[in-house]
MARLUM-471835 format. One line per field, with one value per residue (C-alpha): residue number from 1; x, y, z. Coordinates in steps of 0.02 Angstrom, whole numbers, always signed. Example, Ala and Ser with C-alpha at 12.3 -4.5 7.8 and 13.67 -1.06 7.14 Angstrom:
2
pos	(1_2)
u	(+615_+684)
v	(-225_-53)
w	(+390_+357)
***
This chain:
70
pos	(1_2_3_4_5_6_7_8_9_10_11_12_13_14_15_16_17_18_19_20_21_22_23_24_25_26_27_28_29_30_31_32_33_34_35_36_37_38_39_40_41_42_43_44_45_46_47_48_49_50_51_52_53_54_55_56_57_58_59_60_61_62_63_64_65_66_67_68_69_70)
u	(+525_+511_+409_+308_+218_+181_+74_-90_-93_-239_-368_-308_-115_+41_+127_+331_+380_+525_+516_+669_+623_+513_+370_+160_+79_-65_-96_-190_-263_-297_-437_-544_-589_-518_-394_-408_-307_-200_-51_+77_-32_-152_-324_-267_-389_-365_-289_-117_+8_+152_+283_+479_+625_+615_+497_+337_+181_+17_-111_-249_-438_-519_-509_-397_-238_-78_-61_+38_+126_+111)
v	(+485_+331_+192_+232_+115_+85_+195_+123_-62_-148_-204_-377_-360_-386_-246_-251_-111_-55_+35_+128_+211_+115_+214_+199_+229_+214_+178_+272_+327_+485_+427_+333_+356_+175_+68_-109_-270_-407_-295_-414_-591_-458_-360_-185_-39_+120_+120_+153_+18_+3_-52_-127_-86_-191_-254_-272_-331_-293_-369_-238_-286_-84_+6_+132_+222_+304_+216_+285_+232_+374)
w	(+2_+138_+53_-123_-238_-433_-521_-598_-538_-620_-477_-401_-434_-306_-293_-163_-101_-4_+183_+231_+377_+515_+546_+515_+359_+249_+87_+9_-170_-265_-363_-213_-38_+7_-10_+39_+10_+92_+173_+226_+235_+371_+286_+260_+252_+247_+436_+463_+485_+537_+441_+477_+339_+180_+59_+77_-1_-57_-142_-209_-197_-236_-350_-382_-460_-402_-247_-130_+9_+151)
***
């Protein structure tokens, strides 16, 4: 898997995840339509974003569980 995140994060939590293959990714949740938050210091809402290899930080501001970096 190129990227992954954590299961069942509480809203407002900060997650760290690692990207192995640099590419465009989206953060999705199985139980909500839109995931929002702050990804690497910039506003994130449902759109693909290029992520370089390494550690990234996502502070979730929406509800949603089972987040996946896809």
